[in-house]
C-alpha positions in Angstrom: -62.7 -41.0 -50.3 -61.7 -44.6 -49.6 -58.2 -45.3 -48.3 -57.0 -48.9 -48.7 -55.4 -49.7 -45.3 -53.3 -52.6 -46.8 -51.8 -50.3 -49.5 -51.0 -47.7 -46.9 -49.4 -50.3 -44.7 -47.2 -51.4 -47.6 -46.1 -47.8 -48.3 -45.4 -47.2 -44.7 -43.4 -50.4 -44.4 -41.4 -49.6 -47.5 -40.6 -46.1 -46.2 -39.6 -47.5 -42.9 -37.3 -50.1 -44.4 -35.6 -47.4 -46.7 -35.0 -45.1 -43.8 -33.7 -47.9 -41.6 -31.3 -48.9 -44.5 -29.9 -45.4 -44.9 -29.6 -44.8 -41.2 -27.8 -48.0 -40.6 -25.6 -47.4 -43.6 -24.7 -44.0 -42.2 -23.8 -45.4 -38.8 -21.7 -48.1 -40.6 -19.8 -45.5 -42.6 -19.1 -43.5 -39.4 -17.8 -46.6 -37.8 -15.4 -47.2 -40.7 -14.4 -43.6 -40.6 -13.5 -43.7 -37.0 -11.5 -46.9 -37.4 -10.0 -46.2 -40.8 -6.6 -45.2 -39.2 -6.2 -48.9 -38.3 -5.8 -49.7 -42.0 -2.7 -47.5 -42.0 -1.4 -48.5 -38.6 2.1 -49.6 -39.7 4.3 -47.4 -42.0 7.8 -47.5 -43.4 9.0 -43.9 -43.5 11.9 -42.2 -45.3 13.0 -38.7 -46.1 15.6 -36.5 -47.8 16.4 -33.0 -47.1 19.0 -30.5 -45.6 20.6 -30.1 -42.2 22.3 -27.2 -40.3 24.3 -26.6 -37.2 24.0 -24.2 -34.2 27.1 -24.0 -32.1 30.2 -22.0 -31.2 31.6 -21.7 -34.8 30.3 -19.3 -37.4 26.8 -18.0 -37.1 25.3 -14.5 -37.6 27.3 -11.3 -37.4 26.7 -10.7 -33.7 27.0 -12.4 -30.3 25.2 -15.8 -30.6 21.8 -16.5 -29.0 21.1 -19.8 -27.1 19.6 -22.4 -29.5 18.3 -19.6 -31.8 17.7 -20.4 -35.5 18.6 -16.8 -36.3 22.2 -17.9 -35.7 22.1 -20.3 -38.7 24.6 -19.9 -41.5 22.6 -20.9 -44.5 25.7 -21.2 -46.7 26.7 -24.2 -44.6 23.4 -26.1 -45.2 24.2 -29.7 -46.1 22.3 -32.9 -47.1 20.4 -35.1 -44.6 18.5 -38.3 -44.9 16.4 -40.6 -42.7 14.5 -43.9 -42.6 12.4 -45.6 -40.0 9.1 -47.2 -38.9 5.9 -45.6 -37.5 3.2 -47.4 -35.6 -0.2 -45.8 -34.8 -1.3 -46.4 -31.2 -4.7 -44.6 -31.6 -6.2 -42.0 -33.9 -4.3 -39.3 -32.1 -1.0 -41.0 -31.0 1.8 -42.7 -32.8 5.3 -43.9 -32.0 8.3 -44.2 -34.4 11.9 -45.2 -34.5 14.3 -43.8 -37.1 17.9 -43.6 -38.2 19.1 -40.1 -39.3 22.2 -39.0 -41.2 23.3 -35.4 -41.3 26.5 -33.6 -42.3 27.2 -30.6 -40.2 29.6 -27.7 -40.8 30.7 -24.6 -39.0 33.2 -21.9 -40.2 34.3 -18.7 -38.5 35.3 -17.1 -41.8 31.6 -16.7 -42.7 30.8 -14.4 -39.8 31.7 -10.8 -39.5 31.6 -10.9 -35.7 35.3 -9.8 -35.1 36.4 -12.2 -32.4 34.9 -15.3 -34.0 36.2 -14.3 -37.4 39.7 -13.8 -35.9 39.4 -17.2 -34.1 39.4 -18.8 -37.6 38.2 -22.2 -36.6 36.1 -24.5 -38.9 34.9 -28.1 -38.8 32.7 -30.7 -40.4 31.2 -33.8 -38.9 29.0 -36.7 -40.1 26.3 -37.4 -37.6 24.6 -40.7 -37.3 21.5 -40.6 -35.1 19.1 -43.3 -33.7 15.9 -41.9 -32.2 12.6 -42.9 -30.6 9.8 -40.4 -30.9 6.2 -40.1 -29.9 3.8 -38.1 -32.0 0.5 -36.3 -31.3 -1.8 -36.1 -34.3 -3.9 -32.9 -34.7 -5.8 -34.0 -37.7 -6.5 -37.5 -38.9 -7.6 -39.3 -42.1 -11.3 -39.2 -42.8 -13.3 -42.2 -44.2 -15.3 -42.0 -47.4 -15.8 -43.7 -50.7 -13.8 -43.1 -53.9 -16.4 -40.8 -55.5 -17.6 -39.1 -52.2 -21.1 -40.5 -52.5 -23.2 -40.7 -49.5 -25.2 -43.7 -48.2 -23.1 -46.5 -49.6 -21.4 -49.4 -48.0 -18.3 -49.2 -50.3 -16.3 -46.9 -48.1 -12.7 -46.2 -48.9 -10.0 -43.9 -47.7 -10.0 -40.5 -49.5 -6.8 -40.0 -51.5 -6.5 -36.4 -50.3 -6.7 -37.1 -46.5 -4.4 -34.8 -44.5 -2.3 -35.6 -41.4 -0.5 -33.1 -39.2 1.5 -33.8 -36.0 4.0 -32.6 -33.5 6.6 -34.9 -31.9 9.4 -35.2 -29.3 11.5 -38.0 -28.0 15.1 -39.0 -27.3 18.1 -39.7 -29.6 21.5 -41.1 -29.3 24.0 -39.9 -31.9 27.6 -40.3 -33.0 29.7 -37.4 -34.3 33.4 -36.9 -35.2 34.5 -33.3 -35.8 37.3 -32.9 -38.4 39.1 -29.9 -39.9 41.4 -29.7 -42.9 45.2 -29.5 -42.6 47.4 -29.4 -45.7 44.7 -30.8 -47.9 43.6 -33.7 -45.6 40.8 -33.9 -43.1 42.0 -34.5 -39.5 39.9 -35.8 -36.6 40.1 -33.2 -33.8 39.0 -35.2 -30.7 42.3 -37.1 -30.4 44.3 -33.8 -30.5 43.0 -32.5 -27.2 42.7 -29.0 -28.6 41.5 -27.5 -25.3 43.7 -29.7 -23.1 41.2 -32.6 -22.7 43.1 -35.5 -21.2 46.1 -33.2 -20.4 44.6 -31.0 -17.7 44.0 -33.0 -14.4 40.3 -33.6 -14.1 39.5 -32.6 -17.7 38.6 -35.8 -19.6 38.3 -36.1 -23.4 34.8 -35.6 -24.6 32.8 -38.6 -25.9 31.9 -38.7 -29.6 28.6 -40.4 -28.6 25.9 -38.2 -27.0 22.2 -37.7 -26.4 19.7 -35.2 -27.8 16.1 -34.3 -27.4 14.4 -34.0 -30.9 11.3 -31.9 -31.3 9.4 -30.8 -34.4 6.4 -30.6 -36.5 5.3 -32.4 -39.7 2.5 -32.7 -42.2 1.7 -35.4 -44.7 -0.9 -36.3 -47.3 -2.1 -39.7 -48.5 -1.8 -40.0 -52.3 -3.4 -43.5 -52.4 -4.1 -46.4 -50.1 -0.4 -47.3 -49.8 1.7 -44.2 -50.2 1.9 -40.7 -48.6 4.2 -37.7 -48.9 4.9 -34.9 -46.4 7.2 -32.3 -45.0 8.9 -32.3 -41.6 11.1 -30.0 -39.5 13.2 -31.6 -36.7 15.3 -29.6 -34.1 17.6 -31.2 -31.6 18.8 -29.9 -28.2 22.0 -31.9 -27.4 23.8 -32.7 -24.2 27.3 -31.9 -25.6 29.1 -28.7 -26.6 31.8 -30.5 -28.6 30.1 -31.3 -31.9 32.4 -28.5 -33.3 35.3 -29.3 -31.0 35.0 -25.9 -29.3 33.6 -25.2 -25.8 35.9 -23.6 -23.2 39.2 -21.8 -23.2 42.6 -21.9 -25.0 45.1 -24.4 -23.6 48.8 -23.6 -23.4 49.8 -24.0 -27.1 53.5 -24.8 -26.2 52.4 -27.5 -23.8 50.0 -28.9 -26.5 52.8 -28.9 -29.0 55.0 -31.0 -26.7 52.1 -33.4 -25.8 50.4 -33.8 -29.1 52.7 -32.4 -31.8 52.7 -29.4 -34.1 49.5 -30.4 -36.0 47.5 -30.3 -32.8 49.1 -26.9 -31.8 48.3 -25.4 -35.3 44.7 -26.6 -35.4 43.9 -25.6 -31.8 44.7 -22.0 -32.6 44.8 -20.8 -36.2 43.9 -17.2 -35.2 44.5 -14.4 -37.7 46.3 -12.1 -35.3 43.8 -9.2 -35.4 43.9 -8.7 -31.7 47.6 -8.5 -30.7 46.7 -8.0 -27.0 45.5 -11.7 -27.0 48.8 -13.1 -28.3 51.5 -14.7 -26.2 54.8 -13.3 -27.7 56.7 -16.5 -26.9 54.5 -18.7 -29.0 52.7 -16.4 -31.4 49.4 -18.0 -30.3 46.5 -16.9 -28.1 47.3 -16.8 -24.4 46.1 -19.8 -22.5 43.0 -19.3 -20.4 41.3 -16.8 -22.9 37.8 -17.7 -24.1 37.7 -20.1 -27.1 34.1 -21.2 -26.9 31.0 -20.8 -24.6 30.5 -23.8 -22.4 27.2 -22.3 -21.2 25.5 -23.2 -24.5 25.4 -26.8 -25.7 25.3 -27.4 -29.5 22.2 -27.9 -31.5 21.3 -29.1 -35.0 18.3 -29.4 -37.2 17.0 -30.7 -40.5 14.1 -30.0 -42.9 13.0 -33.0 -45.0 10.6 -34.1 -47.7 9.2 -37.3 -46.4 7.5 -40.4 -47.8 5.7 -43.3 -46.4 4.6 -46.8 -47.4 1.7 -48.4 -45.4 2.1 -52.0 -44.5 -1.0 -54.1 -45.0 -2.5 -55.3 -41.8 -3.4 -59.0 -41.5 -7.0 -59.8 -40.8 -7.5 -61.8 -37.6 -8.9 -65.2 -38.2 -12.1 -66.0 -36.4 -11.8 -69.0 -34.1 -14.8 -71.3 -33.8 -15.9 -72.4 -30.4 -15.3 -76.0 -29.5 -18.7 -76.2 -28.0 
């Protein structure tokens, strides 16, 4: 049997070229996949959801637990919103800055724990928070073409790519606890309800504080420019006065003289269920008895449905050599 060497060489050459083509194309696709995150490096983020408070007021029908979500009073869940900017540093790391708004509430009437229920305090506060966070990405977008075909140069981001992450950082926030008196909301910090500014060495608390956010999130790309997700964010704060309650009762008569009858009434609206605690001269709780728990700082959290818009990255212009 005669074998034409030239014909065999042509077949071998064609086979070699085809294999080289598919191999190089596969490497190119892998390269695009590994660097696909750069196409979505900058992102405008926003979210809407609900927030809740963990502090001295309200809570479950038992003695509270430090920072525990089981102390949440779900009936006091209120709206929350956020907006910000995310920047991907690498496939696994990102940083973001954001502005958050939450409305927090606490109400002793909603707990059956007898001493807190008798205390009868309640508050609300708008919280405005500016935070800087760093994220660690567990899974990242995969490269591919629109129809999931192999061995093609037309690679594109899959619309269903999934992204999950954890984060932490630091936040500064403003709060202003208020309670209602005769139909109007009254700011509590100026009233020195626990003797702040009246007792030597006990200053008024600041309505600006710091917190450490920590949480987890997931998101999914719906196309090349938009994504949606879900995020839970929990904050440990460095203040125990988001609800204007932290230490012990101040002498109600002295508070009345210094700040007036409204301050005296709002500092101690107890229901009188424990007569042994009452000072007969004022009809209010004896000074020095426990009002809050200063060993536990306040905390708050929110759960949000998030959205994101990817900013287009500008291609770098190649500069020609002068030589």
